[in-house]
N, CA, C and O atoms as a printed pandas DataFrame, in Angstrom:
     atom_number atom_name residue_name chain_id  residue_number  x_coord  y_coord  z_coord
0              1         N          MET        A               1   -3.869  -17.220    6.240
1              2        CA          MET        A               1   -4.399  -15.868    5.140
2              3         C          MET        A               1   -3.468  -16.267    3.800
3              4         O          MET        A               1   -2.440  -16.945    3.816
4              5         N          THR        A               2   -4.112  -15.662    2.648
5              6        CA          THR        A               2   -3.708  -15.696    1.326
6              7         C          THR        A               2   -2.694  -14.438    1.250
7              8         O          THR        A               2   -2.868  -13.311    1.713
8              9         N          ARG        A               3   -1.702  -14.893    0.609
9             10        CA          ARG        A               3   -0.604  -13.888    0.288
10            11         C          ARG        A               3   -1.073  -13.127   -1.037
11            12         O          ARG        A               3   -0.717  -11.961   -1.209
12            13         N          THR        A               4   -1.737  -13.677   -1.816
13            14        CA          THR        A               4   -1.960  -13.093   -3.131
14            15         C          THR        A               4   -3.864  -12.778   -3.181
15            16         O          THR        A               4   -4.807  -13.561   -3.063
16            17         N          LEU        A               5   -3.803  -11.127   -3.432
17            18        CA          LEU        A               5   -5.419  -11.309   -3.520
18            19         C          LEU        A               5   -5.992  -10.824   -5.179
19            20         O          LEU        A               5   -5.303  -10.292   -6.050
20            21         N          GLU        A               6   -7.341  -11.174   -5.256
21            22        CA          GLU        A               6   -7.132  -10.584   -6.620
22            23         C          GLU        A               6   -8.784   -9.994   -6.517
23            24         O          GLU        A               6   -9.767  -10.556   -6.035
24            25         N          THR        A               7   -8.644   -8.449   -7.257
25            26        CA          THR        A               7  -10.166   -7.445   -7.046
26            27         C          THR        A               7  -10.684   -7.622   -8.369
27            28         O          THR        A               7  -10.397   -8.618   -9.031
28            29         N          GLU        A               8  -11.633   -6.465   -8.903
29            30        CA          GLU        A               8  -12.168   -6.505  -10.262
30            31         C          GLU        A               8  -10.785   -6.310  -11.393
31            32         O          GLU        A               8  -10.603   -6.875  -12.472
32            33         N          ARG        A               9   -9.936   -5.302  -10.688
33            34        CA          ARG        A               9   -9.016   -4.583  -11.780
34            35         C          ARG        A               9   -7.170   -4.986  -10.885
35            36         O          ARG        A               9   -6.156   -4.752  -11.543
36            37         N          LEU        A              10   -7.066   -5.482   -9.641
37            38        CA          LEU        A              10   -5.747   -5.407   -9.385
38            39         C          LEU        A              10   -5.435   -6.545   -8.991
39            40         O          LEU        A              10   -6.251   -7.411   -8.677
40            41         N          LEU        A              11   -3.971   -6.688   -8.963
41            42        CA          LEU        A              11   -3.535   -7.808   -7.880
42            43         C          LEU        A              11   -3.203   -7.394   -6.876
43            44         O          LEU        A              11   -2.733   -6.260   -6.778
44            45         N          LEU        A              12   -3.404   -8.443   -5.551
45            46        CA          LEU        A              12   -2.073   -8.037   -4.316
46            47         C          LEU        A              12   -1.426   -8.600   -4.078
47            48         O          LEU        A              12   -1.937   -9.620   -3.615
48            49         N          ARG        A              13    0.118   -8.657   -4.083
49            50        CA          ARG        A              13    0.999   -9.879   -3.937
50            51         C          ARG        A              13    1.973   -9.329   -2.695
51            52         O          ARG        A              13    1.997   -8.202   -2.202
52            53         N          PRO        A              14    2.652  -10.336   -2.408
53            54        CA          PRO        A              14    3.709   -9.983   -2.000
54            55         C          PRO        A              14    4.944   -9.101   -2.935
55            56         O          PRO        A              14    5.115   -9.254   -4.144
56            57         N          TYR        A              15    5.736   -8.155   -2.045
57            58        CA          TYR        A              15    6.872   -7.661   -2.752
58            59         C          TYR        A              15    8.072   -8.291   -3.220
59            60         O          TYR        A              15    8.684   -8.773   -2.267
60            61         N          ARG        A              16    8.659   -8.478   -4.350
61            62        CA          ARG        A              16    9.687   -8.895   -4.994
62            63         C          ARG        A              16   11.028   -8.187   -5.129
63            64         O          ARG        A              16   11.000   -6.974   -5.337
64            65         N          ALA        A              17   11.835   -8.618   -5.064
65            66        CA          ALA        A              17   13.511   -7.534   -5.170
66            67         C          ALA        A              17   12.878   -7.007   -6.205
67            68         O          ALA        A              17   12.272   -5.986   -5.883
68            69         N          SER        A              18   12.738   -7.401   -7.729
69            70        CA          SER        A              18   12.653   -6.596   -8.630
70            71         C          SER        A              18   11.800   -5.255   -8.629
71            72         O          SER        A              18   11.948   -4.177   -9.204
72            73         N          ASP        A              19   10.924   -5.714   -7.823
73            74        CA          ASP        A              19   10.113   -4.236   -7.349
74            75         C          ASP        A              19   10.891   -2.786   -6.801
75            76         O          ASP        A              19   10.384   -1.666   -6.856
76            77         N          ALA        A              20   11.713   -2.986   -6.477
77            78        CA          ALA        A              20   12.648   -2.297   -5.462
78            79         C          ALA        A              20   12.757   -0.755   -6.454
79            80         O          ALA        A              20   12.341    0.326   -6.038
80            81         N          PRO        A              21   13.492   -0.992   -8.001
81            82        CA          PRO        A              21   12.940    0.301   -9.117
82            83         C          PRO        A              21   11.878    1.206   -8.816
83            84         O          PRO        A              21   12.022    2.401   -8.558
84            85         N          SER        A              22   10.327    0.290   -8.883
85            86        CA          SER        A              22    9.532    0.843   -9.128
86            87         C          SER        A              22    8.724    1.714   -7.848
87            88         O          SER        A              22    7.965    2.676   -7.965
88            89         N          VAL        A              23    9.123    1.095   -6.749
89            90        CA          VAL        A              23    9.079    1.549   -5.550
90            91         C          VAL        A              23    9.691    2.356   -4.896
91            92         O          VAL        A              23    9.428    2.676   -3.737
92            93         N          THR        A              24   10.742    2.849   -5.699
93            94        CA          THR        A              24   11.845    3.749   -5.294
94            95         C          THR        A              24   11.492    5.230   -6.072
95            96         O          THR        A              24   11.573    6.389   -5.665
96            97         N          GLU        A              25   11.164    4.786   -7.074
97            98        CA          GLU        A              25   10.318    5.320   -8.138
98            99         C          GLU        A              25    9.651    6.430   -7.226
99           100         O          GLU        A              25   10.081    7.526   -6.867
100          101         N          GLN        A              26    8.219    5.654   -6.920
101          102        CA          GLN        A              26    6.950    6.573   -6.793
102          103         C          GLN        A              26    7.151    6.896   -5.235
103          104         O          GLN        A              26    6.673    7.966   -4.856
104          105         N          ILE        A              27    7.547    6.410   -4.662
105          106        CA          ILE        A              27    8.022    7.038   -3.138
106          107         C          ILE        A              27    8.634    7.967   -3.183
107          108         O          ILE        A              27    8.319    9.026   -2.640
108          109         N          GLY        A              28    9.806    7.736   -3.949
109          110        CA          GLY        A              28   10.839    9.426   -3.999
110          111         C          GLY        A              28   10.401   10.511   -4.481
111          112         O          GLY        A              28   11.047   11.551   -4.360
112          113         N          ALA        A              29    9.017   10.452   -5.225
113          114        CA          ALA        A              29    8.156   11.383   -5.134
114          115         C          ALA        A              29    7.722   12.308   -3.936
115          116         O          ALA        A              29    6.751   12.004   -3.244
116          117         N          PHE        A              30    8.302   13.194   -3.759
117          118        CA          PHE        A              30    8.047   13.687   -2.811
118          119         C          PHE        A              30    6.077   14.189   -2.267
119          120         O          PHE        A              30    5.563   14.413   -1.171
120          121         N          ASP        A              31    5.480   14.175   -3.830
121          122        CA          ASP        A              31    3.998   14.505   -3.125
122          123         C          ASP        A              31    3.734   13.275   -2.400
123          124         O          ASP        A              31    2.864   13.292   -1.529
124          125         N          VAL        A              32    4.411   12.154   -2.662
125          126        CA          VAL        A              32    4.077   10.550   -2.259
126          127         C          VAL        A              32    4.475   10.471   -0.906
127          128         O          VAL        A              32    3.624   10.238   -0.048
128          129         N          SER        A              33    6.054   10.691   -0.506
129          130        CA          SER        A              33    6.618   10.531    0.621
130          131         C          SER        A              33    5.958   11.916    1.297
131          132         O          SER        A              33    6.562   11.706    2.349
132          133         N          LYS        A              34    5.400   12.865    1.516
133          134        CA          LYS        A              34    5.290   13.806    2.395
134          135         C          LYS        A              34    4.137   13.036    3.215
135          136         O          LYS        A              34    3.941   13.350    4.389
136          137         N          TRP        A              35    3.196   11.792    2.452
137          138        CA          TRP        A              35    1.833   11.605    3.088
138          139         C          TRP        A              35    2.033   10.639    4.123
139          140         O          TRP        A              35    1.142   10.267    4.886
140          141         N          LEU        A              36    3.593   10.112    4.141
141          142        CA          LEU        A              36    3.773    8.845    4.864
142          143         C          LEU        A              36    4.734    9.333    5.673
143          144         O          LEU        A              36    5.599   10.201    5.554
144          145         N          THR        A              37    4.232    8.229    6.931
145          146        CA          THR        A              37    4.768    8.547    8.249
146          147         C          THR        A              37    6.889    8.416    8.642
147          148         O          THR        A              37    7.760    9.109    9.169
148          149         N          HIS        A              38    6.742    6.881    7.858
149          150        CA          HIS        A              38    8.025    6.893    8.365
150          151         C          HIS        A              38    9.029    6.606    7.230
151          152         O          HIS        A              38    9.562    5.519    7.004
152          153         N          VAL        A              39    9.212    7.835    6.508
153          154        CA          VAL        A              39    9.940    6.932    5.011
154          155         C          VAL        A              39   10.853    8.447    4.834
155          156         O          VAL        A              39   10.625    9.653    4.742
156          157         N          PRO        A              40   12.222    7.338    4.860
157          158        CA          PRO        A              40   12.983    8.570    4.482
158          159         C          PRO        A              40   12.937    9.037    2.494
159          160         O          PRO        A              40   12.609    8.511    1.431
160          161         N          HIS        A              41   13.743   10.882    3.226
161          162        CA          HIS        A              41   13.798   10.997    1.716
162          163         C          HIS        A              41   14.959   11.697    1.781
163          164         O          HIS        A              41   15.586   12.256    2.681
164          165         N          PRO        A              42   15.125   11.503    0.381
165          166        CA          PRO        A              42   15.298   11.193   -0.703
166          167         C          PRO        A              42   14.911    9.232   -0.549
167          168         O          PRO        A              42   15.445    8.654    0.397
168          169         N          TYR        A              43   14.253    8.631   -1.251
169          170        CA          TYR        A              43   14.304    7.133   -1.073
170          171         C          TYR        A              43   14.654    6.281   -1.686
171          172         O          TYR        A              43   14.192    6.198   -2.824
172          173         N          SER        A              44   15.701    5.181   -1.186
173          174        CA          SER        A              44   16.845    4.610   -2.098
174          175         C          SER        A              44   16.065    2.865   -2.610
175          176         O          SER        A              44   15.349    2.124   -1.937
176          177         N          GLU        A              45   16.481    2.731   -3.748
177          178        CA          GLU        A              45   16.699    0.669   -3.849
178          179         C          GLU        A              45   17.023    0.677   -2.242
179          180         O          GLU        A              45   16.124    0.879   -1.425
180          181         N          ALA        A              46   17.924    0.521   -1.989
181          182        CA          ALA        A              46   18.715   -0.185   -0.686
182          183         C          ALA        A              46   17.051    0.274    0.464
183          184         O          ALA        A              46   16.711   -0.736    1.081
184          185         N          ASP        A              47   16.389    1.151    0.682
185          186        CA          ASP        A              47   15.481    1.506    1.445
186          187         C          ASP        A              47   14.185    0.593    1.084
187          188         O          ASP        A              47   13.543    0.155    2.039
188          189         N          ALA        A              48   13.763    0.281   -0.230
189          190        CA          ALA        A              48   12.910   -0.431   -0.671
190          191         C          ALA        A              48   13.224   -1.737   -0.630
191          192         O          ALA        A              48   12.280   -2.506   -0.449
192          193         N          LEU        A              49   14.858   -2.429   -0.813
193          194        CA          LEU        A              49   14.697   -3.813   -0.308
194          195         C          LEU        A              49   14.553   -4.235    1.337
195          196         O          LEU        A              49   14.083   -5.260    1.831
196          197         N          TRP        A              50   15.131   -3.065    1.969
197          198        CA          TRP        A              50   15.326   -3.110    3.418
198          199         C          TRP        A              50   13.400   -3.315    3.933
199          200         O          TRP        A              50   12.860   -4.061    4.751
200          201         N          PHE        A              51   13.049   -2.641    3.332
201          202        CA          PHE        A              51   11.201   -2.807    3.764
202          203         C          PHE        A              51   10.878   -4.009    3.207
203          204         O          PHE        A              51   10.747   -4.882    4.065
204          205         N          PHE        A              52   10.697   -4.385    2.066
205          206        CA          PHE        A              52   10.150   -6.109    1.853
206          207         C          PHE        A              52   11.085   -6.991    2.562
207          208         O          PHE        A              52   10.622   -8.131    2.591
208          209         N          ASP        A              53   12.181   -6.902    3.122
209          210        CA          ASP        A              53   12.864   -7.810    3.918
210          211         C          ASP        A              53   12.090   -7.275    5.017
211          212         O          ASP        A              53   11.625   -8.289    5.538
212          213         N          LYS        A              54   11.759   -6.468    5.548
213          214        CA          LYS        A              54   11.161   -6.630    6.817
214          215         C          LYS        A              54    9.586   -6.989    7.173
215          216         O          LYS        A              54    9.190   -7.224    8.315
216          217         N          VAL        A              55    8.693   -6.988    5.888
217          218        CA          VAL        A              55    7.450   -7.234    5.919
218          219         C          VAL        A              55    7.110   -8.596    5.225
219          220         O          VAL        A              55    6.014   -9.069    4.925
220          221         N          SER        A              56    8.485   -9.126    5.045
221          222        CA          SER        A              56    8.314  -10.497    4.291
222          223         C          SER        A              56    7.882  -11.860    4.797
223          224         O          SER        A              56    7.788  -12.918    4.175
224          225         N          THR        A              57    7.603  -11.542    6.273
225          226        CA          THR        A              57    6.562  -12.285    7.032
226          227         C          THR        A              57    4.863  -11.946    7.142
227          228         O          THR        A              57    3.851  -12.570    7.462
228          229         N          GLU        A              58    5.105  -10.979    6.812
229          230        CA          GLU        A              58    3.839  -10.115    6.979
230          231         C          GLU        A              58    2.686  -10.611    6.674
231          232         O          GLU        A              58    2.193   -9.672    6.050
232          233         N          PRO        A              59    1.747  -11.613    6.682
233          234        CA          PRO        A              59    0.718  -11.539    6.043
234          235         C          PRO        A              59   -0.032  -10.771    5.362
235          236         O          PRO        A              59   -0.650  -11.311    4.445
236          237         N          MET        A              60   -0.187   -9.574    5.539
237          238        CA          MET        A              60   -0.978   -8.645    5.173
238          239         C          MET        A              60   -0.313   -7.140    4.178
239          240         O          MET        A              60   -0.911   -6.215    3.628
240          241         N          VAL        A              61    0.808   -7.392    4.271
241          242        CA          VAL        A              61    1.702   -6.289    3.466
242          243         C          VAL        A              61    1.608   -6.892    1.381
243          244         O          VAL        A              61    2.170   -7.765    0.720
244          245         N          TYR        A              62    0.696   -5.931    1.121
245          246        CA          TYR        A              62    0.776   -6.356   -0.617
246          247         C          TYR        A              62    0.793   -5.584   -1.642
247          248         O          TYR        A              62   -0.195   -4.965   -2.036
248          249         N          ALA        A              63    2.100   -5.544   -2.252
249          250        CA          ALA        A              63    2.014   -4.601   -3.779
250          251         C          ALA        A              63    0.784   -4.408   -4.538
251          252         O          ALA        A              63    0.220   -5.345   -5.102
252          253         N          VAL        A              64    0.438   -3.428   -4.556
253          254        CA          VAL        A              64   -0.799   -3.434   -5.352
254          255         C          VAL        A              64   -0.119   -3.651   -6.923
255          256         O          VAL        A              64    0.957   -3.121   -7.199
256          257         N          CYS        A              65   -0.749   -4.355   -7.754
257          258        CA          CYS        A              65   -0.712   -4.193   -9.266
258          259         C          CYS        A              65   -1.668   -4.272   -9.727
259          260         O          CYS        A              65   -2.643   -4.792   -9.184
260          261         N          ARG        A              66   -1.647   -3.448  -11.615
261          262        CA          ARG        A              66   -2.790   -3.309  -11.981
262          263         C          ARG        A              66   -1.870   -3.460  -13.342
263          264         O          ARG        A              66   -1.000   -2.652  -13.668
264          265         N          GLU        A              67   -2.329   -4.992  -14.285
265          266        CA          GLU        A              67   -2.066   -5.545  -14.887
266          267         C          GLU        A              67   -0.476   -5.922  -14.783
267          268         O          GLU        A              67   -0.250   -6.664  -13.827
268          269         N          ASP        A              68    0.629   -5.586  -15.528
269          270        CA          ASP        A              68    1.921   -5.678  -15.006
270          271         C          ASP        A              68    2.963   -5.028  -14.271
271          272         O          ASP        A              68    4.128   -5.320  -14.000
272          273         N          ASP        A              69    1.945   -3.731  -13.944
273          274        CA          ASP        A              69    2.707   -2.641  -13.208
274          275         C          ASP        A              69    2.129   -2.409  -11.892
275          276         O          ASP        A              69    0.929   -2.435  -11.617
276          277         N          LEU        A              70    3.361   -2.119  -10.901
277          278        CA          LEU        A              70    2.899   -1.820   -9.779
278          279         C          LEU        A              70    2.775   -0.520   -9.279
279          280         O          LEU        A              70    3.631    0.359   -9.383
280          281         N          ILE        A              71    1.639   -0.419   -8.710
281          282        CA          ILE        A              71    1.147    1.177   -8.644
282          283         C          ILE        A              71    1.130    1.679   -6.967
283          284         O          ILE        A              71    0.794    2.744   -6.448
284          285         N          GLY        A              72    1.576    0.579   -6.479
285          286        CA          GLY        A              72    1.256    1.348   -5.142
286          287         C          GLY        A              72    1.427    0.010   -3.941
287          288         O          GLY        A              72    2.133   -0.943   -4.271
288          289         N          CYS        A              73    0.755    0.007   -2.572
289          290        CA          CYS        A              73    0.961   -0.740   -1.615
290          291         C          CYS        A              73   -0.346   -0.488   -0.810
291          292         O          CYS        A              73   -0.803    0.653   -0.863
292          293         N          VAL        A              74   -1.139   -1.625    0.086
293          294        CA          VAL        A              74   -1.599   -1.651    0.854
294          295         C          VAL        A              74   -1.146   -2.819    1.821
295          296         O          VAL        A              74   -0.579   -3.883    1.576
296          297         N          SER        A              75   -1.640   -2.197    3.132
297          298        CA          SER        A              75   -1.136   -3.041    4.148
298          299         C          SER        A              75   -1.935   -2.667    5.747
299          300         O          SER        A              75   -2.336   -1.689    6.377
300          301         N          ILE        A              76   -1.851   -4.028    5.864
301          302        CA          ILE        A              76   -2.836   -3.681    7.453
302          303         C          ILE        A              76   -1.504   -4.851    8.295
303          304         O          ILE        A              76   -1.326   -6.067    8.225
304          305         N          MET        A              77   -0.855   -3.840    8.977
305          306        CA          MET        A              77    0.136   -4.088   10.280
306          307         C          MET        A              77   -0.231   -3.410   11.538
307          308         O          MET        A              77    0.434   -2.419   11.836
308          309         N          GLY        A              78   -1.304   -3.832   12.423
309          310        CA          GLY        A              78   -1.934   -3.062   13.508
310          311         C          GLY        A              78   -3.167   -2.045   12.421
311          312         O          GLY        A              78   -4.271   -2.580   12.521
312          313         N          ASP        A              79   -3.203   -1.226   11.803
313          314        CA          ASP        A              79   -3.394    0.004   11.248
314          315         C          ASP        A              79   -3.543   -0.631   10.030
315          316         O          ASP        A              79   -2.889   -1.633    9.741
316          317         N          LEU        A              80   -4.856    0.191    8.839
317          318        CA          LEU        A              80   -4.625    0.087    7.591
318          319         C          LEU        A              80   -3.725    1.160    7.364
319          320         O          LEU        A              80   -3.599    2.177    8.047
320          321         N          GLY        A              81   -2.952    0.747    6.071
321          322        CA          GLY        A              81   -2.024    1.796    5.478
322          323         C          GLY        A              81   -1.935    1.996    4.020
323          324         O          GLY        A              81   -2.437    1.063    3.394
324          325         N          TYR        A              82   -1.424    2.975    3.274
325          326        CA          TYR        A              82   -1.526    2.609    1.904
326          327         C          TYR        A              82   -0.885    4.158    1.514
327          328         O          TYR        A              82   -0.914    5.277    2.027
328          329         N          TRP        A              83   -0.209    3.443    0.125
329          330        CA          TRP        A              83    0.288    4.604   -0.419
330          331         C          TRP        A              83    0.313    4.228   -2.078
331          332         O          TRP        A              83    0.741    3.133   -2.444
332          333         N          TYR        A              84   -0.158    5.184   -2.996
333          334        CA          TYR        A              84    0.067    4.803   -4.670
334          335         C          TYR        A              84    1.346    5.853   -5.051
335          336         O          TYR        A              84    1.907    6.680   -4.331
336          337         N          GLY        A              85    1.572    5.507   -6.404
337          338        CA          GLY        A              85    2.426    6.344   -7.047
338          339         C          GLY        A              85    1.225    7.728   -7.763
339          340         O          GLY        A              85    0.005    7.593   -7.857
340          341         N          PRO        A              86    1.788    8.602   -8.052
341          342        CA          PRO        A              86    1.301    9.771   -8.208
342          343         C          PRO        A              86    0.573    9.724   -9.589
343          344         O          PRO        A              86   -0.256   10.610   -9.792
344          345         N          LYS        A              87    0.740    9.000  -10.344
345          346        CA          LYS        A              87    0.109    8.046  -12.501
346          347         C          LYS        A              87   -0.583    7.497  -12.116
347          348         O          LYS        A              87   -1.235    6.982  -13.024
348          349         N          HIS        A              88   -1.114    7.075  -10.654
349          350        CA          HIS        A              88   -2.442    6.124   -9.990
350          351         C          HIS        A              88   -3.320    6.672   -9.506
351          352         O          HIS        A              88   -4.286    6.029   -9.096
352          353         N          TRP        A              89   -3.271    7.740   -9.423
353          354        CA          TRP        A              89   -4.134    8.539   -8.230
354          355         C          TRP        A              89   -5.449    9.308   -8.973
355          356         O          TRP        A              89   -5.295    9.949  -10.012
356          357         N          GLY        A              90   -6.655    9.172   -8.359
357          358        CA          GLY        A              90   -7.670    9.312   -8.554
358          359         C          GLY        A              90   -8.656    8.922   -9.328
359          360         O          GLY        A              90   -9.635    9.494   -9.809
360          361         N          GLN        A              91   -7.967    7.162   -9.394
361          362        CA          GLN        A              91   -8.726    6.317  -10.547
362          363         C          GLN        A              91   -9.441    4.958   -9.489
363          364         O          GLN        A              91   -9.852    3.963  -10.085
364          365         N          GLY        A              92   -9.518    4.993   -8.333
365          366        CA          GLY        A              92  -10.360    3.958   -7.042
366          367         C          GLY        A              92   -9.703    2.683   -6.601
367          368         O          GLY        A              92  -10.224    1.716   -6.047
368          369         N          TYR        A              93   -8.152    2.919   -7.043
369          370        CA          TYR        A              93   -7.618    1.816   -6.861
370          371         C          TYR        A              93   -7.246    1.496   -5.383
371          372         O          TYR        A              93   -7.187    0.389   -4.849
372          373         N          ALA        A              94   -6.899    3.293   -4.599
373          374        CA          ALA        A              94   -6.790    3.074   -3.184
374          375         C          ALA        A              94   -8.163    2.422   -2.839
375          376         O          ALA        A              94   -8.232    1.265   -2.423
376          377         N          THR        A              95   -9.190    3.171   -3.019
377          378        CA          THR        A              95  -10.257    2.435   -2.234
378          379         C          THR        A              95  -10.921    0.562   -2.500
379          380         O          THR        A              95  -11.609   -0.192   -1.812
380          381         N          GLU        A              96  -10.324    0.465   -3.706
381          382        CA          GLU        A              96  -10.501   -1.053   -4.112
382          383         C          GLU        A              96   -9.333   -2.261   -3.410
383          384         O          GLU        A              96   -9.572   -3.458   -3.246
384          385         N          ALA        A              97   -8.428   -1.753   -3.173
385          386        CA          ALA        A              97   -7.480   -2.654   -2.484
386          387         C          ALA        A              97   -7.911   -2.291   -1.295
387          388         O          ALA        A              97   -8.351   -3.288   -0.722
388          389         N          ALA        A              98   -8.025   -1.036   -0.440
389          390        CA          ALA        A              98   -8.213   -1.414    0.949
390          391         C          ALA        A              98   -9.566   -1.761    0.880
391          392         O          ALA        A              98   -9.840   -2.293    1.956
392          393         N          ARG        A              99  -10.398   -1.732    0.267
393          394        CA          ARG        A              99  -12.127   -2.654    0.519
394          395         C          ARG        A              99  -11.184   -4.890    0.729
395          396         O          ARG        A              99  -11.318   -5.899    1.422
396          397         N          ALA        A             100  -10.573   -4.502   -0.134
397          398        CA          ALA        A             100  -10.182   -6.254   -0.275
398          399         C          ALA        A             100   -9.262   -6.623    0.855
399          400         O          ALA        A             100   -9.434   -7.655    1.504
400          401         N          VAL        A             101   -8.469   -5.936    1.043
401          402        CA          VAL        A             101   -7.355   -6.096    2.249
402          403         C          VAL        A             101   -8.324   -6.301    4.143
403          404         O          VAL        A             101   -8.075   -7.093    5.052
404          405         N          VAL        A             102   -9.578   -5.013    4.029
405          406        CA          VAL        A             102  -10.667   -5.192    5.262
406          407         C          VAL        A             102  -11.037   -5.944    5.095
407          408         O          VAL        A             102  -10.800   -6.653    6.073
408          409         N          ASP        A             103  -11.780   -6.647    4.170
409          410        CA          ASP        A             103  -12.749   -7.837    3.985
410          411         C          ASP        A             103  -12.145   -8.704    4.232
411          412         O          ASP        A             103  -12.869   -9.623    4.615
412          413         N          VAL        A             104  -10.424   -9.116    4.223
413          414        CA          VAL        A             104  -10.218  -10.433    4.464
414          415         C          VAL        A             104   -9.811  -10.527    6.294
415          416         O          VAL        A             104   -9.954  -11.474    7.067
416          417         N          HIS        A             105   -9.259   -9.111    6.539
417          418        CA          HIS        A             105   -8.527   -8.771    7.870
418          419         C          HIS        A             105  -10.532   -9.339    8.898
419          420         O          HIS        A             105  -10.506  -10.073    9.885
420          421         N          PHE        A             106  -11.211   -9.060    8.612
421          422        CA          PHE        A             106  -12.580   -9.026    9.114
422          423         C          PHE        A             106  -13.167  -10.428    9.213
423          424         O          PHE        A             106  -13.846  -10.867   10.142
424          425         N          ALA        A             107  -12.674  -11.255    7.752
425          426        CA          ALA        A             107  -12.757  -12.772    7.716
426          427         C          ALA        A             107  -12.365  -13.445    8.518
427          428         O          ALA        A             107  -12.882  -14.527    8.796
428          429         N          HIS        A             108  -11.377  -12.973    9.069
429          430        CA          HIS        A             108  -10.163  -13.643   10.018
430          431         C          HIS        A             108  -10.003  -13.301   11.302
431          432         O          HIS        A             108   -9.567  -13.998   12.219
432          433         N          ASP        A             109  -10.466  -11.930   11.326
433          434        CA          ASP        A             109  -10.438  -11.305   12.760
434          435         C          ASP        A             109  -11.857  -10.217   13.401
435          436         O          ASP        A             109  -12.415   -9.263   12.859
436          437         N          ASP        A             110  -12.031  -10.719   14.440
437          438        CA          ASP        A             110  -12.953   -9.156   15.039
438          439         C          ASP        A             110  -13.134   -7.815   15.292
439          440         O          ASP        A             110  -14.084   -7.033   15.261
440          441         N          ALA        A             111  -11.272   -7.741   15.704
441          442        CA          ALA        A             111  -10.654   -6.393   16.063
442          443         C          ALA        A             111  -10.662   -5.827   15.641
443          444         O          ALA        A             111  -10.415   -5.804   14.435
444          445         N          PRO        A             112  -11.080   -4.573   16.631
445          446        CA          PRO        A             112  -11.046   -3.218   15.745
446          447         C          PRO        A             112   -9.957   -3.013   14.655
447          448         O          PRO        A             112   -8.826   -3.498   14.708
448          449         N          LEU        A             113  -10.391   -2.318   13.772
449          450        CA          LEU        A             113   -9.108   -1.579   12.978
450          451         C          LEU        A             113   -9.207   -0.398   12.740
451          452         O          LEU        A             113  -10.189    0.099   12.188
452          453         N          GLY        A             114   -7.898    0.419   13.236
453          454        CA          GLY        A             114   -7.457    1.882   12.766
454          455         C          GLY        A             114   -7.029    2.279   11.155
455          456         O          GLY        A             114   -6.775    1.490   10.245
456          457         N          SER        A             115   -7.038    3.890   11.119
457          458        CA          SER        A             115   -6.234    3.730   10.298
458          459         C          SER        A             115   -6.320    5.436   10.613
459          460         O          SER        A             115   -6.876    5.953   11.582
460          461         N          GLY        A             116   -5.571    6.165    9.451
461          462        CA          GLY        A             116   -5.766    7.780    9.733
462          463         C          GLY        A             116   -5.601    8.291    8.453
463          464         O          GLY        A             116   -5.914    7.767    7.384
464          465         N          TYR        A             117   -4.949    9.630    8.716
465          466        CA          TYR        A             117   -4.712   10.402    7.614
466          467         C          TYR        A             117   -4.078   11.426    7.965
467          468         O          TYR        A             117   -4.401   11.924    9.043
468          469         N          ILE        A             118   -2.835   12.143    7.069
469          470        CA          ILE        A             118   -2.118   13.380    7.522
470          471         C          ILE        A             118   -3.275   14.365    7.563
471          472         O          ILE        A             118   -4.183   13.943    6.846
472          473         N          ALA        A             119   -3.661   15.871    8.313
473          474        CA          ALA        A             119   -4.363   16.752    7.886
474          475         C          ALA        A             119   -3.794   17.103    6.544
475          476         O          ALA        A             119   -2.614   17.006    6.209
476          477         N          GLY        A             120   -4.822   17.532    5.815
477          478        CA          GLY        A             120   -4.902   18.044    4.666
478          479         C          GLY        A             120   -4.258   17.167    3.330
479          480         O          GLY        A             120   -3.885   17.734    2.303
480          481         N          ASN        A             121   -4.187   15.389    3.574
481          482        CA          ASN        A             121   -4.093   14.685    2.477
482          483         C          ASN        A             121   -5.732   14.363    2.531
483          484         O          ASN        A             121   -6.256   13.596    3.339
484          485         N          GLU        A             122   -6.412   15.104    1.512
485          486        CA          GLU        A             122   -8.488   14.693    1.643
486          487         C          GLU        A             122   -8.346   13.712    0.552
487          488         O          GLU        A             122   -9.460   13.230    0.345
488          489         N          ALA        A             123   -7.249   13.085   -0.423
489          490        CA          ALA        A             123   -7.303   12.377   -1.115
490          491         C          ALA        A             123   -7.391   11.211   -0.003
491          492         O          ALA        A             123   -8.425   10.614   -0.303
492          493         N          SER        A             124   -6.867   10.630    1.051
493          494        CA          SER        A             124   -6.437    9.263    2.049
494          495         C          SER        A             124   -7.956    9.948    3.131
495          496         O          SER        A             124   -8.733    9.146    3.650
496          497         N          ARG        A             125   -8.086   11.063    3.255
497          498        CA          ARG        A             125   -9.473   10.775    3.603
498          499         C          ARG        A             125  -10.840   10.422    3.171
499          500         O          ARG        A             125  -11.784   10.244    3.941
500          501         N          LYS        A             126  -10.879   10.332    1.881
501          502        CA          LYS        A             126  -11.947    9.973    1.055
502          503         C          LYS        A             126  -11.607    9.214    0.921
503          504         O          LYS        A             126  -12.685    8.655    0.722
504          505         N          VAL        A             127  -10.716    8.236    0.782
505          506        CA          VAL        A             127  -10.447    6.551    0.391
506          507         C          VAL        A             127  -11.135    6.156    2.359
507          508         O          VAL        A             127  -12.154    5.486    2.526
508          509         N          LEU        A             128  -10.509    6.599    3.276
509          510        CA          LEU        A             128  -11.325    5.750    4.217
510          511         C          LEU        A             128  -13.088    6.193    4.840
511          512         O          LEU        A             128  -13.955    5.696    5.560
512          513         N          LYS        A             129  -12.887    7.297    4.103
513          514        CA          LYS        A             129  -14.524    7.597    4.233
514          515         C          LYS        A             129  -15.258    6.446    3.719
515          516         O          LYS        A             129  -16.268    6.057    4.305
516          517         N          LYS        A             130  -14.800    5.842    2.608
517          518        CA          LYS        A             130  -15.616    5.532    1.844
518          519         C          LYS        A             130  -15.120    3.521    2.340
519          520         O          LYS        A             130  -15.710    2.587    1.797
């Protein structure tokens, strides 16, 4: 599987150590971390670097970038998962990136793909519905 994907507006690529400050800031926002299942709060750059190291060999974990800005994450590690920084909500990025990785998944594997959302996260529910 390719380690980089491009959509109409986004570049999906592996994480780099230089992404740690951006990831820390975005996941550090409680409005983001409260919807994630296994994320410490407060979130530190050390947490980001640990995560990057953990997923470095996972082919379906992507930093989602718009132009030169890291705006979130999309992955398939058993299930489809994603998060985006608050200033990037409501612009269709989650749906666009999710479609790209789901398409790659089913191009290589016909196994069912699961996902879910925490009750109350209507934005995530809408992404999965699409």
